[in-house]
N, C-alpha and C positions, 0 to 999 in steps of 0.2 A: 584390238579386235573386239567384235561384239560379244558380250557375255551377259547371260541371264542366270541368276542364282536364286533358286527358290529356297524358302525355309518356313518353318512354322507348323509342319505337319506333325502328326502323332496319332495317338489313340484317344477317342472321346466316346462317352456314353451317348446313346440316342437322346436327343433333346439338348445336348450340350453345344458348346461353341469352340471354334478354333479360328485363328487369324493367320492367314498365309501372307508372306511377303516375297517379293521378287525384286532383287537389287539388279539394276541394269548398268552397264558400262560399255564404252567403246562407240557410242553414237549419241546424237543429240536427242535425249529421251523425250523432251517436251514436244517434239515434232512428230511423234509416232503414236498411233493407237496401240493399246496394249490389251492382250486377251489372255484369259485363263481357260485352259482346256483340262479335261480329265479323261483318264482311261483306266478301266478296270480289266482284270484278267479275262481274256477271251472276248472282249468287247471292242468296238471301234472307239477311237478317240472322239470325244464330243466337246463342242464349245460350251463353256459355262457362262462367261460374262466378258464383255468388251467395254473399255472406256476409251473414248476418242480424245483428240487433243484438246477440244473445247470443254471436255468434261461430260459429254453426253454418254449414256450407258445403255446397254441392252443385255438381257439375260435369257438363258434357257428357261422354258416354261417350268421345268422341274425344280428350279431354284428360286424363282421369283418370290419375293416377299421374305425369303430366308437369308439370301446371300447379298452382300453389298461389295461392289468393286469401287476402289478409290485409287487416287494417285497423288504422289507428292513430288512435283517436278524439281523442287530444291534438293531432294534426297535421291532423285533418280530411282524411285521405288513405286511399285504398284502393289496394292493390297487386296486381299479377298477376305472379308469378314463373313464367316459362316456360322449362322445361328440355327437353332432347331434342327440339328443334324439328324439324319436318318441313316440306317444301315446301307441303303442304296447310294449314299454319297461316298461310300468307300471306293477309293481309286487313287491312282497317282495323279497329282495335279501339276500341270505344266504351265509355265509362263511363255508367251509368244509375242513376237512382233515381226514386222517385215522390213527391218532396217537393212539398208544396202541392197534392196531389191529382191530379197529372197527371205523365206520364212526362217526365223531364228527361234531356237528352243533352249530352255534350260534343262537341267538334269532331272527335274521333277522332285516332288516331295510327297511321301505316302501319307494318306489320310485313311484311318480305319475307324469306323463307327460301330460300336458293339450295341447289341440290342438288350 
């Protein structure tokens, strides 16, 4: 079955960095675009970054220049390198793809940025 498992969250100081990972299984990873979303308490889930099968990427304006999404098809893993973190980056970060014709989500990993 399709499974997405996020890791790498934690607490960081403003200006610091974290690297999130999402390990995928149960589908042909290289054939699907992968997306990171985030959701803070009381707010709607928002798209952070997407990487397509060919490696092209797009980012939310709020993270451009600070976050980098990448993928390793040999490891079935997508990454989110987060630099210059801000308190407003605090959220639960989720990995997403549309394998099997419907949205798939991981359990999320908490990122907390202190000022």
